[in-house]
C-alpha positions as CSV (number, residue, x, y, z in Angstrom):
1,M,-70.2,55.4,-24.5
2,S,-68.2,56.6,-21.7
3,A,-69.3,53.6,-19.6
4,L,-68.2,51.4,-22.4
5,R,-64.9,53.2,-22.5
6,Q,-64.6,53.0,-18.8
7,S,-65.2,49.2,-18.9
8,G,-62.8,49.0,-21.8
9,S,-60.2,51.1,-20.1
10,S,-60.8,49.3,-16.8
11,S,-60.2,46.0,-18.6
12,A,-57.1,47.5,-20.1
13,S,-55.8,48.6,-16.8
14,E,-56.6,45.1,-15.4
15,G,-54.6,43.7,-18.3
16,D,-51.7,46.0,-17.5
17,Q,-51.8,44.9,-13.9
18,R,-51.9,41.3,-15.0
19,Y,-49.0,42.0,-17.3
20,A,-47.3,43.9,-14.5
21,C,-47.9,40.9,-12.2
22,M,-46.6,38.5,-14.9
23,D,-43.6,40.8,-15.5
24,E,-43.0,40.9,-11.7
25,K,-43.3,37.1,-11.6
26,K,-41.0,36.8,-14.5
27,R,-38.5,39.2,-12.9
28,K,-38.6,37.3,-9.6
29,R,-38.2,34.0,-11.5
30,M,-35.2,35.5,-13.4
31,I,-33.6,36.7,-10.1
32,S,-34.3,33.3,-8.5
33,N,-32.8,31.5,-11.5
34,R,-29.7,33.8,-11.4
35,E,-29.3,33.1,-7.7
36,S,-29.7,29.4,-8.3
37,A,-27.1,29.4,-11.1
38,R,-24.8,31.4,-8.8
39,R,-25.2,28.8,-6.0
40,S,-24.7,26.0,-8.5
41,R,-21.4,27.7,-9.8
42,M,-20.2,28.1,-6.2
43,R,-21.0,24.4,-5.4
44,K,-19.2,23.4,-8.5
45,Q,-16.2,25.6,-7.7
46,N,-16.1,24.2,-4.1
47,L,-16.3,20.7,-5.4
48,V,-13.4,21.3,-7.9
49,Q,-11.3,22.8,-5.0
50,E,-12.1,19.8,-2.8
51,L,-11.3,17.3,-5.5
52,T,-8.0,19.2,-6.3
53,K,-7.0,18.9,-2.6
54,E,-7.9,15.3,-2.6
55,V,-5.8,14.7,-5.8
56,S,-2.9,16.4,-4.1
57,K,-3.3,14.2,-0.9
58,L,-3.6,11.1,-3.0
59,Q,-0.5,12.0,-5.1
60,A,1.5,12.5,-1.9
61,A,0.2,9.2,-0.5
62,N,1.1,7.5,-3.8
63,R,4.7,8.9,-3.7
64,T,5.0,7.6,-0.1
65,I,3.8,4.2,-1.2
66,V,6.1,4.1,-4.2
67,A,9.0,5.0,-1.9
68,K,8.1,2.2,0.5
69,I,7.8,-0.2,-2.4
70,E,11.2,0.8,-3.7
71,E,12.7,0.4,-0.2
72,T,11.0,-3.0,0.3
73,T,12.2,-4.1,-3.1
74,E,15.8,-3.1,-2.2
75,R,15.5,-5.0,1.1
76,L,14.1,-8.0,-0.8
77,T,17.0,-8.0,-3.2
78,F,19.5,-7.8,-0.3
79,C,17.7,-10.6,1.6
80,T,17.6,-12.7,-1.6
81,A,21.3,-12.3,-2.2
82,Q,22.0,-13.0,1.5
83,N,19.8,-16.1,1.3
84,N,21.6,-17.3,-1.7
85,V,24.9,-16.9,0.1
86,L,23.5,-18.8,3.1
87,R,22.2,-21.6,0.9
88,A,25.6,-21.9,-0.8
89,Q,27.2,-22.0,2.7
90,E,24.7,-24.6,3.7
91,I,25.6,-26.8,0.7
92,E,29.3,-26.3,1.4
93,L,29.0,-27.1,5.1
94,T,26.8,-30.1,4.4
95,D,29.4,-31.5,2.0
96,W,32.1,-30.8,4.6
97,L,30.0,-32.6,7.2
98,K,29.5,-35.6,5.0
99,S,33.2,-35.7,4.4
100,L,33.9,-35.6,8.1
101,N,31.3,-38.3,8.7
102,D,32.9,-40.4,6.0
103,L,36.3,-39.9,7.6
104,I,34.9,-40.8,11.0
105,N,33.2,-43.9,9.7
106,H,36.3,-45.1,7.8
107,S,38.8,-44.3,10.5
108,G,37.3,-46.6,13.1
109,L,38.5,-44.3,15.8
110,V,35.0,-43.5,17.1
111,T,32.7,-46.3,18.2
112,D,29.6,-44.2,18.7
113,V,29.3,-42.5,15.2
114,T,25.6,-41.7,15.6
115,N,26.3,-39.5,18.6
116,V,29.0,-37.6,16.8
117,A,26.8,-37.3,13.7
118,D,23.9,-36.0,15.8
119,C,26.3,-33.5,17.5
120,L,27.5,-32.3,14.1
121,L,24.0,-32.1,12.7
122,K,22.6,-30.3,15.8
123,P,25.5,-28.2,17.2
124,W,23.1,-26.1,19.2
125,Q,22.2,-29.0,21.4
126,I,24.6,-29.2,24.4
127,T,23.8,-32.9,25.1
128,C,26.4,-34.2,22.7
129,S,29.3,-35.8,24.5
130,M,32.8,-34.4,23.9
131,Q,35.0,-36.9,22.1
132,Q,38.4,-36.4,20.6
133,I,39.0,-37.6,17.1
134,S,42.5,-37.5,15.8
135,A,43.1,-36.8,12.2
136,S,46.1,-36.1,10.1
137,S,45.4,-32.3,10.1
138,G,44.9,-31.9,13.8
139,L,42.7,-32.6,16.8
140,F,38.9,-32.2,16.5
141,Q,36.6,-32.2,19.5
142,Y,32.9,-33.2,19.4
C-alpha cells in the first residue's frame, strides 16, 4: 500500500508542480498583460500629447490665415473703391474728351482732327504734333 501511496503522492506532487507551472505561467502572463497595458496607456498618452500640440499649431496657423484673409479683404475693399473712383474719372474724362473733340470738329480751326484725337486718346505717345487750338476759355496745346 505504501507503493500505492507513493505513486498517489507522486502524482499529487506532479499535479502540484503542474499547477505551480500553470500558476507561474498565469503569473507571467498577468505581468506581461500589465506591462502591455502600461505600454498601451503610454502610447495613448503620447498620442494625445502629440495631437494636442498639433491642434495648437493648427489653431495658430488658422489665426494667421484668418488675419491674412482680413487684411486681403481690407485691401480688396480699398482697391475696389479706388477702382470705382478711377472708372468714374474715366467716364468723366471720356465725356470731356468727346466734348473737346466736338468743339474741335465744329470750330474748323484744326484741319487734321484725327491727329489731335489720337493725341488726346493716347497722351503717352510723344509722336503727336503740337498744335495750338484757340478757344473762348484760353489756349490749348496738343
